[in-house]
N, C-alpha and C positions, 0 to 999 in steps of 0.2 A: 622565384616562386616560393621556394622553401622558406626564405626569410619572411616573406609576407605572411605565410601560413603560421610561422612561429610567433610573429608579432600579434596576429589576430588571436591565436590561442592564449598568449599571455594576457591580452586585453580582456578576453572572456573570463580567464581565471581571476584576474583582479576584480572584474565586475561581480563575479560570483562571490568572492570573499567579502567585498563591500556590502553586497546584498545580505549575506548571512549575518555580518556584523550589525547592519541596520535592523534586521529582524530580531536579533538577540537583544539589541539595545531597547527595542520597543516592547518585546515580550517579557524581558527580565529587566525592568527599569531599576535604576539605582534608588533605593528607598530614601525617603527624607528622614534622616536620623541625626541626632546630636553626636558630635565627636567626643563628648565628655563621657568617660566610663562610669563616673559616679551617678547615683540616682538623685532625683529631686528630694529635698529635705524641707521641713518646716522652717528651718533656719535660713533657707534661701529665699523665702517668700518676700517679695518687695513690699516696702511700707506704702501706705496710702499716699498718693500725692497730696500736696498742701490743700487743705479744704477751706482755709480762710478764717476759721473760727474755733475749731476743736483740734485736740491732739490727734496726730496721725497714728493709725493702727499699723502694726507690723505683723499681724497675725491673719490667718485665714479666719473668716467669720465662723461662729459656732456652728456645729453640725445641725442640719435641719431634721435629720431622722435618727431615731435611736436604733432601730432594727431594720435590716434590709433582707428581703427574701427574693432571690432571683430564680424564676422558673424558666428554663431554656428548653423549648421543645424543638428538637432537631427537625429541620425541613418544614417548619410551620410557614405556610404561605399566607400572605396578608388577606387574601379573599376567604380563607377559612374562618377568619374572625370578622372582617368588615364587609364581606361579600353577601350576596343574596341568601346563601345557605348558613350564614353566621348564626342566626337565631336557632337553627336546627342543630348545627354542629356543637356550638358552645353557648348554650342559652344563658348561663349565669354570667359569664364574662361579657356577653353581648348586652345583657341588662345593665351591668356596671358601666359599660362604654356609653350607653344611652342615658342612664339615669343616676349613675354613681359618682363618687368623688374621684374622678379619673382624668388622665390626659392620654390621648390616643394619637399615635403617629404611624406612618408607613416609613420604616427604617430601611434605607437602601444599603445592601451589602455589596461591596465591590468584589469583582472576580479576582481570584478564583473562589467560587462558592463551595468550598470544601471545609469540613469541620475545624481542623486544626488552625488554618489561617484565619478563620472567622473568630475563633476563641482568642487568638493573638490580637486581632483587631479590637475586640470588645474589651480586652484587659489592658492593652497598651495605648489604644487610640491611634495607632499607626495603620498603614495600609500594606499588608504583606504582598509579596510577589508570587509569581507562578512557581518559583523554585520551592516554595513551601508545600506545594502539592506532593513533592517527593518526600518531604519531611513528615507528611501526614501519616505515613505508614509506620513510622517509629519516631514519635515526637521527642526531641531532646529537651532538656531543662531550659526554660525561658529565663535568660539572664538580663534581658532588656528591662528597663524601668517599666513597672506595670502596677495596676490598681491593687492586685492581690498582695504584692510585696509591700506597697504603701500601707495597706490595711494591717498587715501583720506587724510592720514596724511601729505602727501607732497603737498596738496592743489590742486590735480588734480580734475577737475570737470567731473563727470561721469553721463552718461545717460543710462538707460536700458529699453528695451522693449522685452517681450517674456515670457518664462516659469517662473511662479511665484516661482519656487524653489530658484531662485537667490534672490528674495525679502525676502524670509524666512531666507536664509543664511546670507544675508547682509541687514538688515532692515533699517539701518540709513546711508547707504553709498552713495546712489545715490541722486543727486540733483533733478532728475526727473525719474520716472519709471511708467510702466504700465505692470502688470503681467497678464498672461493668464494661466488658469488651464490646466494641462496636462492629466486629467483623463476622459475627454469626447473623447474617442478614435475614435468614429464614425465621429467626426468633423475634417476634414482636410482642410477646406477652411477658415472659419471665424477665426480659431485659428491663422492662418498666416496673414489674413487681419487685425486683431487687432494689429499686429506688424507693418505692412507696412504702415498703415494709418498715422503713426507719421513721416514717413521718410521725406516727402517733406518739412515740416516746420522745422524739426530738422537739416537737411542738409544745410538749408539756414542760420542757426544761427552760431555765432562764440563764444558762451558762454560755450562750452564744450571741453574737451580734450580727453575723452575716451567714445566711443559709443559701447555698447554691444547689439547685437540682437540675440535672441535664437528662432529659428523657429521649430515648432513641427509637422507640417503637414506631412512631409515625414515619420516620425516615425509612425504616426497614419495610414498612408496608408500601411506601412509594416505590422502592426498588423492586419489590415483588410484583405489584399489580397496578401501580400508577395512582395518580391523584383522584381518579374517579371510581376507585375500587369500593366495593360494598363494605370493606373493612375500615375505611377512613372515618365514617361517622361514629361507629362504636368507640374507636380509639380517641377521637376528639372529645366525645362525651365523657370518656374516662378521665381525660386531662382536665376537663371542665369541673368534674366532681372533686378532683384533687385540689384544684385552685379554690373551689368553694370551701373545702375543709381548711386550707391554709388561711384563707381570708377570715373565716369565722374564728379560728384560733387567735389570730392577731387582734381581732376586735375584742375578744374576751380578755386578752392580756393587757389591753390598753389601760394605762393608769392615768387618772386625772392629773393634769399639770405636767405630765412627762412628755418628752418628745414623741411625735407620731412615728408610726411604722411606714415602710414603703414596700409594696409588693410589685415586682417587675415581671411582666410576661413578655417574652421575646423569642425569636427564632434565630439560629445562626445563619441560616440561608433558607431559600424556598425549595421548590421542586418544579421541574419542567412538566410539560404535558405527558411525557413518557415516564415520569417518576424519577428521573435522574437529576443530577445537579453538578456544578463545577463551572458552568458557562455564565453567560451574561444576559440570558433572556429575561424578560420582565418577571415571569413567575419564579425565576431562580434568585433574583436580586431583591425583590420586594418582600419584606417580612413585617409582621405586626410588632409594634412596641406599645404596650399598655402599662401605664404607671398608675397604681392605685394607692391612695393615701388619704386619711382624714384631713391632711393639710391642704388638700385641693378643694375647690368649690364643686358642688354637685352640678351635674349636667341636667339640662331640661329637655333633651332630645338628642337624636343622632346627628352628629356633625361630621362633615367630611374630614377625615384625618389629614393633617398636614404632613409634608414629607421632610424627613431629616436624614442625615447620614448615620449609619450604624455606629460609627466611631464617635458621634456626638454624645453617646451614652457614657463614655469614659470620663470626660471632664465633669459631666453632670453628676454622676455618682460620687466622684472624688470630692467635689465641693459640697455636695449634700451630706457627706460623711465627715466633713472637716479635714480632708486630706489634701496634700499637694497634688497637682495634676502631673501625670507622667510626662517626662521631658520630651518624649518623641510623639506625643499625641498631636494629631492634626484636627481633632474634634472641636466643635463649638458648643458652648453651654446651651442646653435646651431651655430657653427663656421661661416658658410657662411654668416650669417646675419650681422656680424661685419667685413667682409673681406675688406670693403672699408674704414674702420677707420684707423687711423695711427697705425704703428706697436706697438708703446708704449701703445696706448689705447687697442689694441687687447690683449697684454700681461697682461695689468691691469685687463681687464675683466676676463681672465682666472685665474689670481691670486685671485680675489674676489670670484669666483666660487669655486676654490680649497680650499680657506680658510674656506668658509662656510661649505663645505662638510667635511673637516677635523675636524672641531669643532663638527659637528653633530655626526661624527664617535666616537670621544673621549667621548662625553656625552652619547652615546647609548651603548657603549661597556665597561663594568666594567674592562675588562682585558687590555684595552688600556691604558698604562701608559703614563705619561706626557713625559717621555724621549724617547718613541718609535717613530719610523719614519713611516710616511705614504708613502709607496713606490708606485711609479707610475707604472702601467702596460703598456705594449707596446702601447695599444690604446690611453692612455692618453698622452704618449710621442709624438705619431704621431699627436695628436690634437694640442699640443703646438707648435710642429715644423712646422705645415702646413703653417701658415702665413709667417714664415721665409723662408721656401723653395720657396714659391711663389715669394718673393722678390728676392731671389737668382737666380731664373730662368730668371727674367726680367733684372737683373743687375749683370753680372758676377763678378763685382768688390766686391760684398758682398760674397767673397769666403768662409768665415767661418760661414755663416748662415745656411748651410746645416746640420751642427751638432753643434748647439749652446751650447749643454751641454758638448761637447767634450768627449762623453761617449756612443754614440749610439751603436757602434760596441761592446764595452765591455758588454753593457747591454744585447745585443742579445746573446752573448756567456755566459751570466749568471755569469760573473766574478765579477762585481762591481755594487752595488746598485746605483740607481739614487738619486739625492737630493730629499729632502722631500718638498712636497707642504706645509705641515703644518708649516715647518720652514721658509716658505716664500722665496723659492729659486727664484732668478731673474737673468737673464743673465747679465753679466757685459757689460754695454754699451761702455766701453772703447774698447772692442773687436769688436764692430760693426762699425768699421771705414772702409772706402773704401780704396782699395789698389791703390796707385798712383805711 
């Protein structure tokens, strides 16, 4: 009887250990990261695949934007901008979303929806794990390949004001910075005034290329009294006025013939109906992403924002600034941002993004052999074909651009695999001639 009890106890113990191991494996998954310790370099950029008629480029296409201003409002929910109260909360931004030269998206932040992991996701393009929640209390220096490091290496001059988590993650990257602590939750006024007080002098200067502002006041109000507090509207209107001032300054500084500016409004995470965050509820993970630039076409009315991943901003900003994509990024290029570029540049952007993702996949999956093909799913096919179809719609002579692969129908029927991104597939430019 005792032997049976001992066996049963051992069985329960083993089952309990396996259950804990399974829980830890799911709750703290192994991140998808490259095993290479070095960071991406411009010299590592792959050349264009053979185009059939012109010399292959081995560079990243020229930058699309001269200056970038990122305004990150902590705990900004997407319905604060796109919802029924958007016109009341942020009238200027809502007007730009409806009538301005903008692109608007709902950016999904993956849990944990806490500030430090979300900053890491925005700058590296990777998806942090729950272990980073512990690191949020005392953020260590970020050694992983990231957008801020790439910008500094390329000689971009960066200025930062706001949450001092950025200063801890990137201690030697900003030529000028002023960090504010995020742990005085009862303060939702001075914590933002300490950021805004630098704006007038900074916007008048021409000695910076990237300006990052991280406002904490909205998050603190959420923790104090929730998303339906009477304090929410005044705070969002304050943020709206700040964005209006920044946008006006960028317009005044715009020089004829120079590259355009890019103003980015985003949130690191949202807030729940109780004002907290960290989980995976819809209000916690859905954040607004508004991109403002004269490079974009003007809107003619309110359109339903499409959904992107928050990490998609990383490769989009990198390519927009003429920088390599961080090697651990799992983000995809936000296609509408580059729609006004030449067809060749659009394809080159997609090639660079696909090449980086394929190498990350190869390095992260031991079973991925060198000779294996990275097959594109229908969503990727549509992403690559989109700029071509647009050209075909405006110019009927580009009759063969609607199916540049010559295999869309076969792929939908599942008969023949598409070419491999990792093999550097590139449409033959000899076939892109107009019919005369």
